[in-house]
C-alpha positions in Angstrom: 6.3 -16.9 -17.5 3.1 -16.5 -15.4 0.3 -19.0 -16.1 -3.4 -18.4 -16.1 -5.9 -20.0 -13.8 -6.8 -22.6 -16.4 -3.3 -23.6 -17.6 -1.2 -26.7 -17.0 -0.8 -27.6 -13.3 2.6 -29.2 -14.0 4.0 -26.0 -15.3 2.5 -24.2 -12.2 4.0 -26.7 -9.9 7.5 -26.2 -11.1 7.4 -22.5 -10.4 7.2 -23.2 -6.7 9.3 -26.3 -6.6 12.4 -24.2 -7.5 12.0 -22.5 -4.1 13.1 -25.7 -2.3 14.2 -25.7 0.5 11.1 -23.7 1.3 11.5 -21.5 4.4 8.4 -19.4 4.7 5.0 -18.5 3.3 3.5 -15.0 3.6 -0.1 -14.1 3.4 -2.1 -11.0 2.7 -5.2 -10.7 4.9 -8.2 -9.1 3.3 -9.6 -11.3 0.6 -6.8 -13.8 1.1 -7.4 -15.3 4.5 -11.1 -14.3 4.5 -13.6 -12.8 2.2 -13.8 -9.4 3.8 -14.1 -7.3 0.7 -18.0 -7.4 0.7 -18.0 -5.7 4.1 -15.5 -3.1 3.0 -17.6 -2.4 -0.1 -20.8 -2.0 2.0 -19.1 0.4 4.4 -17.7 2.5 1.6 -21.0 2.5 -0.3 -23.0 3.6 2.8 -20.7 6.3 3.9 -20.0 7.8 0.5 -23.7 7.9 -0.2 -24.1 9.9 3.1 -21.7 12.6 1.9 -23.1 12.8 -1.6 -20.1 11.3 -3.3 -20.5 10.6 -7.0 -23.5 12.9 -7.2 -25.4 10.8 -4.7 -25.3 7.7 -6.9 -24.2 4.6 -4.9 -20.8 3.3 -6.0 -20.7 -0.2 -7.5 -18.4 -3.1 -7.1 -16.5 -2.4 -10.3 -15.6 1.1 -8.9 -14.6 -0.6 -5.6 -12.2 -3.0 -7.4 -10.7 -0.3 -9.5 -10.4 2.4 -6.9 -10.2 0.8 -3.5 -9.2 -2.8 -3.5 -5.7 -3.5 -2.0 -4.8 0.2 -1.5 -3.6 1.8 1.7 -5.8 4.4 3.4 -3.1 7.1 3.0 -3.4 6.7 -0.7 -7.2 6.6 -0.6 -7.3 10.0 1.2 -5.7 11.6 -1.8 -8.1 9.8 -4.2 -11.3 10.5 -2.3 -10.5 13.8 -0.6 -7.7 15.4 -2.7 -8.5 18.9 -1.3 -9.2 18.0 2.3 -6.8 15.6 3.9 -8.0 16.1 7.5 -11.6 15.2 6.4 -10.3 12.2 4.4 -8.4 10.8 7.4 -11.5 11.2 9.6 -13.8 9.6 6.9 -11.6 6.6 6.5 -11.2 6.1 10.3 -15.0 6.1 10.6 -15.3 3.8 7.6 -12.9 1.2 9.2 -15.0 1.3 12.4 -18.1 0.6 10.4 -16.3 -2.2 8.6 -15.4 -3.8 11.9 -19.1 -3.6 13.1 -20.3 -5.1 9.8 -17.7 -7.9 9.7 -17.6 -8.9 13.3 -18.8 -12.5 13.7 -19.5 -12.8 10.0 -16.0 -13.3 8.4 -15.4 -16.8 7.0 -12.1 -18.4 6.2 -11.3 -18.9 2.6 -12.1 -22.5 1.4 -9.3 -24.9 2.2 -7.4 -22.5 4.5 -7.2 -24.9 7.4 -6.0 -27.7 5.2 -3.2 -25.4 4.0 -2.5 -24.3 7.6 -1.9 -28.0 8.6 0.5 -28.5 5.6 2.5 -25.4 6.6 2.6 -26.4 10.3 3.5 -30.0 9.6 6.6 -28.8 7.7 7.6 -26.2 10.3 7.6 -23.3 7.9 7.7 -19.7 9.1 4.7 -17.5 8.3 3.7 -13.8 8.3 0.6 -11.8 7.7 1.4 -8.8 5.6 -1.3 -6.2 5.1 -2.2 -2.6 4.2 -5.1 -2.7 6.7 -5.1 -0.9 10.0 -4.0 -3.0 13.0 -7.5 -3.2 14.4 -8.9 -4.6 11.1 -6.0 -7.0 10.7 -6.3 -8.4 14.2 -10.1 -8.7 13.8 -9.8 -10.7 10.6 -7.0 -13.0 12.0 -9.0 -13.7 15.2 -12.2 -14.3 13.3 -10.6 -17.1 11.2 -8.9 -18.5 14.3 -5.3 -17.9 13.2 -4.1 -15.8 16.1 -1.6 -18.4 17.1 -0.6 -19.3 13.6 1.4 -16.3 12.4 4.9 -15.5 13.6 4.5 -11.8 12.9 2.0 -9.3 11.6 3.5 -6.6 9.2 1.5 -3.5 8.6 2.0 -1.2 5.6 1.7 1.8 8.0 4.8 0.6 9.8 6.9 0.7 6.7 8.2 3.7 4.7 5.8 2.7 1.8 2.8 0.4 1.8 1.8 -2.0 -1.0 2.2 -1.8 -4.0 5.7 -1.0 -2.9 7.8 -4.0 -1.8 8.6 -2.6 1.7 6.1 -4.6 3.8 7.2 -7.9 2.2 10.8 -7.0 2.5 10.3 -6.2 6.2 8.6 -9.6 6.6 11.6 -11.4 5.1 13.9 -9.4 7.4 11.9 -10.1 10.6 11.5 -13.8 9.8 15.2 -14.0 8.7 14.4 -15.9 5.5 15.4 -15.6 1.9 13.1 -14.3 -0.9 14.4 -17.2 -3.0 12.9 -19.7 -0.5 9.6 -17.9 0.3 6.4 -17.3 -1.6 3.3 -15.2 -1.1 -0.5 -15.5 -1.3 -2.3 -12.4 -2.5 -5.7 -11.5 -4.0 -5.2 -7.9 -5.2 -3.2 -6.2 -8.0 -1.6 -4.0 -5.4 -0.5 -6.9 -3.3 0.7 -9.0 -6.1 2.8 -6.1 -7.4 4.3 -5.7 -3.9 5.3 -9.3 -3.6 6.8 -9.4 -7.1 8.7 -6.2 -6.5 10.2 -7.8 -3.4 11.6 -10.5 -5.6 9.2 -13.3 -4.6 6.9 -15.8 -6.3 3.3 -14.8 -5.7 0.2 -17.1 -6.0 -2.8 -15.0 -6.8 -6.3 -15.8 -5.4 -9.2 -15.1 -7.8 -11.6 -13.8 -5.2 -13.3 -10.5 -6.1 -10.7 -9.1 -8.5 -10.9 -10.2 -12.2 -8.3 -12.8 -13.2 -7.2 -10.7 -16.2 -6.3 -7.7 -13.9 -4.4 -10.0 -11.5 -2.4 -11.6 -14.3 -1.2 -8.2 -15.4 0.6 -7.9 -12.0 2.6 -11.1 -12.9 1.7 -13.8 -10.3 3.3 -17.2 -11.0 -0.2 -18.6 -11.3 -3.8 -18.1 -10.0 -6.0 -20.3 -7.9 -9.6 -20.2 -7.1 -9.1 -21.0 -3.4 -6.9 -23.2 -1.1 -8.6 -26.4 -2.3 -7.5 -25.7 -5.9 -5.8 -28.8 -7.4 -3.2 -26.6 -9.0 -2.0 -25.4 -5.6 -1.8 -28.9 -4.2 0.0 -30.2 -7.2 2.6 -27.4 -6.6 2.8 -28.3 -2.9 3.2 -32.0 -3.7 6.1 -31.1 -6.0 7.7 -29.1 -3.2 7.4 -32.2 -1.0 8.9 -34.4 -3.7 11.8 -32.0 -4.2 12.3 -31.7 -0.4 12.1 -35.5 0.2 9.2 -35.1 2.5 5.8 -36.7 2.2 3.4 -35.9 5.0 -0.3 -36.2 5.1 -2.5 -33.3 3.9 -5.7 -34.8 5.2 
């Protein structure tokens, strides 16, 4: 049973310890490696205002979370421009270009990310970045948080038959890395992403970033964390080390 962000860390720890021997960890990008959602929100708000969307009333963050967060652009075309696909594709291409201009040099890594990176590298685990974002966005984010040499592979939703919330991108990551879903877990921050990881048969740790914890829990993560410094996460990783017979520094 999934646990909430405030529940017993011992119970949370055991949910990951059963994955031993751990083979790989998979990461979403937007909102998971870095807090990029504010820049996506600003880009959407500015461009939708220019075309008179919502009667000329600026969209708010609640609308962004409900309508946009975690979704693939192909799906957003249908949502925002149901009667004009060509216009929708152009709009979203322009929006992504604006996002990159806004976000460049401003993206910050999630708190504790480099501590977690060291833990993963010290144990020789495989890793993949799995995203619904366009390649240019994904590479910008990965480079901005200095993880270009960290990931073994980048999996795009657009390279799969179906993007998240379908399991296809995560299943492809498992295939490319040649690892088992029973020995791999996922970090995600959106409902769409958590659903994708769960549908792929994996344990998913949810980050409570911009999306409400109640919504995230409905997607059935094993537990939620505030960031990569969360004691609940490190209790779980310590339990993995204990079960694996390895105890390496996390300093």
